[in-house]
Each structure stands twice: as structure tokens, then as C-alpha cells.
C-alpha positions in Angstrom: 1.4 -30.2 19.9 0.5 -28.1 16.9 1.1 -24.3 16.8 0.8 -21.6 14.3 3.2 -18.6 13.6 3.8 -15.7 11.3 7.1 -14.7 9.6 6.6 -10.9 9.7 8.5 -9.2 6.8 8.9 -6.0 4.8 10.8 -5.1 1.7 13.0 -2.1 1.7 11.8 -0.5 -1.7 10.1 -1.8 -4.7 13.1 -3.2 -6.6 13.1 -6.8 -7.4 16.3 -7.4 -5.4 15.4 -4.9 -2.6 16.4 -6.2 0.8 14.0 -8.1 2.9 13.8 -7.6 6.6 12.3 -9.9 9.2 10.8 -8.8 12.5 11.6 -11.0 15.5 10.4 -10.8 19.0 11.9 -12.0 22.4 10.3 -14.8 24.3 8.9 -14.1 27.7 10.7 -16.8 29.5 14.3 -16.8 28.0 14.6 -13.6 26.1 15.7 -15.4 22.9 14.6 -14.3 19.5 11.5 -16.0 18.2 8.7 -15.2 15.8 5.2 -14.5 16.9 3.4 -17.8 17.5 0.7 -19.6 19.5 -1.9 -22.1 19.5 -4.9 -22.8 17.2 -8.0 -20.9 18.1 -11.4 -22.7 18.0 -13.6 -21.4 15.1 -10.7 -19.5 13.6 -8.7 -20.3 10.5 -5.0 -21.2 11.4 -3.5 -18.2 9.4 -6.1 -15.9 11.0 -5.2 -17.1 14.4 -1.6 -16.5 13.4 -2.3 -12.9 12.6 -3.9 -12.5 16.0 -0.8 -13.5 17.6 1.2 -11.1 15.5 -0.8 -8.2 16.7 -0.8 -9.3 20.3 2.9 -10.4 20.7 4.5 -8.0 18.1 2.0 -5.1 17.5 2.0 -5.4 13.8 -0.9 -5.6 11.2 -0.6 -6.9 7.8 -1.6 -9.5 5.1 -1.4 -13.0 6.2 -1.0 -15.5 3.4 -3.3 -18.4 4.0 -0.8 -20.9 2.4 2.0 -21.8 4.9 5.7 -21.1 4.0 6.6 -24.4 5.8 7.0 -25.7 9.4 9.6 -26.2 12.1 9.8 -28.1 15.3 11.0 -27.0 18.8 10.7 -28.1 22.5 8.1 -26.2 24.5 8.5 -25.9 28.1 5.3 -26.3 30.0 4.5 -24.6 33.3 4.7 -27.9 35.0 8.4 -28.1 33.9 7.7 -30.8 31.4 8.6 -30.3 27.8 6.7 -31.3 24.5 7.6 -31.3 20.9 5.6 -28.4 19.2 5.2 -28.5 15.3 4.7 -24.9 14.0 3.2 -24.0 10.7 4.7 -20.7 9.5 2.6 -18.2 7.4 4.2 -15.3 5.5 3.1 -12.0 6.9 3.5 -8.8 4.9 3.6 -6.1 7.5 1.7 -2.8 6.7 1.5 -1.1 10.0 3.3 -1.1 13.2 1.1 -0.2 16.4 2.5 2.2 19.0 0.7 0.2 21.7 -0.1 -3.5 21.8 -1.0 -6.2 24.4 2.6 -7.6 25.2 4.7 -4.4 24.4 5.9 -4.5 28.1 6.9 -8.2 28.0 8.8 -8.5 24.7 11.2 -6.6 22.5 10.6 -6.3 18.9 13.3 -5.7 16.2 13.8 -5.7 12.5 16.7 -7.9 11.3 18.3 -8.3 7.8 17.4 -11.7 6.4 20.6 -13.4 7.1 20.8 -11.8 10.6 17.3 -13.0 11.5 18.3 -16.6 10.5 21.3 -16.5 12.8 19.4 -14.9 15.7 16.9 -17.9 16.1 17.8 -21.1 17.7 15.8 -23.7 15.6 17.6 -25.1 12.6 14.5 -25.7 10.5 13.4 -22.1 11.3 16.8 -20.8 10.2 16.3 -22.7 6.9 12.9 -21.3 6.4 14.1 -17.7 7.0 17.2 -18.1 4.8 15.0 -19.5 1.9 12.5 -16.7 2.3 14.4 -14.1 0.1 16.4 -16.8 -1.8 19.2 -14.2 -2.3 21.4 -17.0 -3.2 19.4 -17.8 -6.2 19.1 -14.1 -7.2 22.9 -14.0 -7.0 23.2 -16.9 -9.2 20.9 -15.3 -11.8 22.6 -11.9 -11.8 24.8 -11.1 -14.9 28.6 -11.8 -14.6 30.4 -9.0 -13.4 33.9 -10.0 -14.7 34.2 -10.8 -18.1 36.7 -13.4 -19.4 37.0 -14.8 -23.1 34.3 -13.5 -25.3 33.2 -17.0 -26.2 33.0 -18.1 -22.6 30.9 -15.1 -21.5 28.3 -15.2 -24.1 28.0 -18.9 -23.8 27.5 -18.5 -20.0 24.9 -15.9 -20.4 22.8 -17.6 -23.3 23.7 -21.4 -22.9 24.9 -21.8 -26.5 28.2 -23.7 -27.2 31.4 -21.8 -27.4 31.9 -21.9 -31.1 28.5 -20.3 -31.9 29.2 -17.8 -29.2 31.9 -16.2 -31.3 29.4 -15.8 -34.1 26.5 -14.5 -31.8 28.9 -11.7 -30.3 29.2 -10.2 -33.9 25.5 -9.9 -34.2 23.3 -7.1 -32.9 22.5 -6.6 -29.2 19.7 -8.8 -27.7 18.0 -6.0 -25.9 17.5 -5.4 -22.2 14.6 -8.1 -21.8 15.7 -9.3 -18.5 16.0 -5.9 -16.9 12.4 -5.1 -18.2 11.0 -8.3 -16.9 12.5 -7.6 -13.5 11.1 -4.0 -13.6 7.6 -5.6 -14.3 7.9 -7.9 -11.6 8.6 -4.9 -9.2 5.3 -3.2 -10.4 3.5 -6.4 -9.4 5.0 -6.3 -5.9 4.2 -2.6 -5.4 0.6 -3.2 -6.9 0.0 -6.2 -4.6 1.2 -4.4 -1.6 -1.2 -1.4 -2.1 -4.1 -3.8 -2.9 -3.6 -5.6 0.4 -3.6 -2.2 2.2 -6.8 -1.3 0.4 -8.4 -4.6 1.5 -7.5 -3.9 5.1 -9.6 -0.8 5.1 -9.1 2.3 7.2 -7.6 5.6 6.1 -5.6 6.1 2.9 -8.1 4.3 0.7 -7.9 6.8 -2.1 -4.1 6.8 -1.9 -4.0 3.1 -2.2 -6.3 3.1 -5.3 -4.3 5.9 -6.9 -1.1 3.9 -6.3 -2.4 0.8 -8.1 -3.4 3.0 -11.0 0.1 4.4 -11.1 1.7 1.1 -11.1 -0.7 -0.1 -13.9 0.5 2.8 -16.0 4.2 1.9 -15.2 3.5 -1.6 -16.3 1.9 -0.5 -19.6 5.0 1.6 -20.3 7.3 -1.5 -19.6 5.1 -3.8 -21.7 5.3 -1.4 -24.6 9.0 -1.0 -24.4 9.4 -4.9 -24.4 7.2 -5.2 -27.5 9.2 -2.4 -29.3 12.5 -4.2 -28.3 11.2 -7.5 -29.7 10.7 -5.8 -32.9 14.0 -4.1 -33.1 16.2 -7.1 -31.9 17.8 -9.7 -34.2 18.5 -11.9 -31.3 16.2 -12.7 -28.3 16.9 -14.8 -25.3 13.7 -16.7 -25.8 11.3 -17.3 -28.6 9.6 -14.0 -29.4 6.1 -15.3 -28.8 7.3 -16.5 -25.4 8.6 -13.0 -24.5 5.5 -11.3 -25.4 3.2 -13.9 -23.7 5.4 -13.5 -20.4 5.2 -9.7 -20.4 1.6 -9.5 -21.4 0.7 -11.9 -18.7 2.5 -9.9 -16.1 0.8 -6.8 -17.4 -2.6 -8.6 -17.1 -2.0 -9.3 -13.4 -1.4 -5.6 -12.7 -4.5 -4.7 -14.9 -6.7 -7.0 -12.8 -5.4 -5.4 -9.6 -6.4 -1.9 -11.0 -9.9 -3.3 -11.9 -10.4 -4.6 -8.5 -9.3 -1.2 -7.1 -11.7 0.4 -9.6 -14.6 -1.7 -8.5 -13.9 -0.9 -4.9 -14.1 2.8 -5.7 -17.2 2.4 -8.1 -19.3 0.4 -5.6 -17.8 2.2 -2.6 -16.7 -0.9 -0.9 -14.9 0.4 2.2 -14.8 -2.9 4.3 -13.7 -6.0 2.6 -14.9 -9.5 3.7 -12.4 -11.6 5.6 -12.0 -14.0 2.7 -11.3 -11.0 0.4 -8.5 -9.9 2.8 -7.1 -13.6 2.6 -7.2 -13.5 -1.2 -5.4 -10.1 -1.2 -2.6 -11.7 1.2 -2.3 -14.6 -1.4 -1.7 -12.0 -4.0 1.1 -10.4 -2.0 2.9 -13.6 -1.6 2.4 -14.6 -5.3 3.9 -11.2 -6.4 6.8 -11.8 -3.9 7.4 -15.3 -5.6 7.2 -13.7 -9.0 9.9 -11.3 -8.1 12.0 -14.1 -6.9 11.4 -16.3 -10.1 12.0 -13.6 -12.7 15.7 -13.0 -12.1 16.2 -16.7 -12.3 15.4 -16.6 -16.0 18.7 -15.1 -16.7 20.3 -18.5 -16.3 17.3 -20.6 -16.8 19.2 -23.8 -17.5 21.0 -23.6 -14.1 17.8 -22.6 -12.1 15.2 -24.9 -13.6 14.7 -26.8 -10.4 14.1 -23.6 -8.3 11.9 -22.1 -10.9 9.7 -25.3 -10.8 9.4 -25.2 -7.1 8.2 -21.5 -7.2 5.7 -22.1 -10.1 4.4 -25.2 -8.1 3.7 -23.0 -5.2 2.0 -20.4 -7.1 -0.3 -23.0 -8.6 -1.2 -24.3 -5.1 -1.8 -21.0 -3.9 -4.3 -20.3 -6.8 -6.1 -23.6 -5.9 -6.2 -22.4 -2.3 -7.6 -19.1 -3.4 -10.5 -20.8 -5.3 -11.4 -22.6 -2.1 -11.5 -19.3 -0.2 -13.4 -17.7 -3.0 -16.1 -20.4 -2.9 -16.4 -20.3 0.9 -16.7 -16.6 1.0 -19.5 -16.5 -1.7 -21.4 -19.2 0.1 -21.2 -17.4 3.4 -22.3 -14.0 2.1 -25.1 -15.8 0.0 -26.5 -17.3 3.2 -26.1 -14.0 5.0 -28.1 -12.1 2.2 -31.1 -14.5 2.2 -34.1 -12.4 2.5 -32.1 -9.1 2.9 -30.2 -6.9 0.6 -29.6 -8.5 -3.0 -27.5 -5.6 -4.1 -25.1 -6.3 -1.2 -24.5 -9.9 -2.4 -24.2 -8.7 -6.1 -21.5 -6.1 -5.2 -19.5 -8.7 -3.0 -19.8 -11.2 -5.7 -18.1 -8.8 -8.1 -15.3 -8.1 -5.7 -14.6 -11.8 -5.1 -14.7 -12.3 -9.0 -12.1 -9.4 -9.5 -9.7 -10.8 -6.8 -10.0 -14.2 -8.2 -9.0 -13.0 -11.7 -5.8 -11.5 -10.2 -4.8 -14.8 -8.6 -5.6 -16.5 -11.9 -3.2 -14.2 -13.7 -0.4 -15.4 -11.4 -1.4 -19.0 -12.4 -1.2 -18.2 -15.9 2.4 -16.6 -15.2 3.5 -19.8 -13.5 2.5 -21.7 -16.5 4.5 -19.3 -18.8 7.6 -19.8 -16.8 7.1 -23.5 -16.7 6.9 -23.4 -20.5 10.3 -21.5 -20.6 11.9 -24.0 -18.2 10.8 -26.9 -20.4 12.1 -25.3 -23.4 15.4 -24.1 -22.2 16.6 -26.0 -19.0 
């Protein structure tokens, strides 16, 4: 049988390497730790059904990415005593709110776990692997600068990929600048902006605050972009081609700019309630920002991390394609509903769809920029 589930997560802070926590719940029968899951619901998209299960079983609201993270298999015990294999598609679920009361609060326990502990707490090996790969901390660790310095030539060669002989010469030249730190700071603005955009799309109180937060993150991104461009002009040596550096940081800046444009359109047209398809696109943006925050630190050792970077960019491209399908379906639905009614309603919604699509498109552009770096340097 086929089931759907969510992997509820939250990030403790906006830093690129901020710890990720996973919410698990206890099963009603055995009390073991599981993730919220259930069966497909007629007339409802799989990821939407999964978000319903999250609210009923765990009492959490959030943004469910329509693109599944992966799947796992387990033995489901039926009431008759028989057991069947269940294949479960798992959707990333960025938690934005925890309810004080929910349907199954007296039947289950819920608890936040650090990523590694959550993986150890569940029984299914495939689910353990999905949870461990979610934060990909092992790749971030591999991408971090060396803490212990050995010989000068070996250290520089390790960081830049040049041979040992040239490393001696390079050490005598001016500093390369803090490009990687700035890239990672920019990725953090994308994560924070995407999170605020998802909260805005869900509606409810705090709308003005979410719009203001996106605007502040956009200002932060402008400052970071300006610093990168100034550093490029000052630096004799750069880790990548100068045009590649400026293209990468400008594409990241474009993504947060489009988020601000979306928030501004919501404010200008007084869009308080977002369409379901818009919320799905916002959820894709949240997951795209998370994947970007994972990918950017890997550029520090691009030759070692080329395979993983390709996996991440491939997923970003797939997500953009899925967002296009959601965009088209949403436009078609509201066009049918607007027939013979309010034309302005359709025009405003069409504009909001277009703004969200542009955000997702910028993440695809970013994936292409990273792929280009991988091709050139790995």
C-alpha cells in the first residue's frame, strides 16, 4: 500500500550551518517514534494530504514542499492482525506554528530531536538514511576550512586545489578575500527570506511583520552583494573566475529581490489570502533555499564535493519544473472561477503567481551557476 508523510523540521537560527531539528511523534499502537503519516485522500494532492496528517497527528502547521524528499518502506499491521508492506513518500515540512490543541494530542507524544538523534530514534533504515541526509552535515563538515594547518604548501593546495609547487608562490601573493563567508551569509538571507515568505503565504496575523522581515533581508543581501563586488575589485587572487563570482552573488541577490517584489505585490494589492497553489510554490521556495544553504558551503572544496553539488542542483531544477506545473494549474483554476465574475480578481492573482514563479526561476538560475562552477573546477 502507498502512504504519505511529512518530515517536520525547524532550523535553530538563520546561519547556513544552523542546527536542524526534526519533530517525531509516537505511534498509537507501540509507542515507537515515527513521523506523521497516513493514507492518500481522494481529491487531495499527496503533499496536501500529508500536511493534514501533520496537523492532526502532531499539531503543527507549516509549508509542505510538493516535491518528495524520498521514500521508505515498513511493515504496517492491520486491525485483522495481518501485515502489509507500506511505501511512504516523505515531504519536507517547514514548521511555522505549533498548536496548543490538536486532534490526537491525547493519543501521541511529540518531541523535537537533533538531526542525528532523530535518525537513531526511528526504526526503519531507509527513514534513518533520509533523516541523516536531510541536513547533510557531513558534507558541510567536509566543506569547512581546515582547522589545523600543516605545511604551508599542503594547506594552500588543499584549499585551492592547485599543486604544491604553485602553492608556495600563491602564499606570497595578496589574500583572496572572504568570498566563501560572504556566499554563505547570502545563502542565510535566502533561508530567512523564504521562511518569512512562506509565513506570509499562509495568511493569518503577522502579515506586516513578514513583509517587513523580507524587506530587511533584501537590504542585507544588497549589502553582502556590494561587499563581494568590492572584494572582487580589491583581490589579486580569487577562488573562481571573477565573472563567475559576480554572477553567483548577483543571482542569489536576484532571488531575494524577487521575494521582496512578491511581498510588495501582496501589500500593494492587499492580498491577504493566498491560493493553495501559491502556498505550494512558497513551500518549494523554502526547500530551494534550504538546498542552497547546503550547497554553498560545498564550494569551498568543490573538487571533492562535485557529485553532491550535482545532486543538489538537479533537485533544484526538478523543483522548478514542478513549480511550473503548479503555476499553470493554479492559473487555469482561477481563470475558470473568474469566468463572468470579477476580472480584477484574476489579474491580481495572475500577478502574484508570476511573482512567485520568478522566485523559483532564480533558484534554477542559481543551480545553473553552481553547475557551471562544478564543470570548471571539479
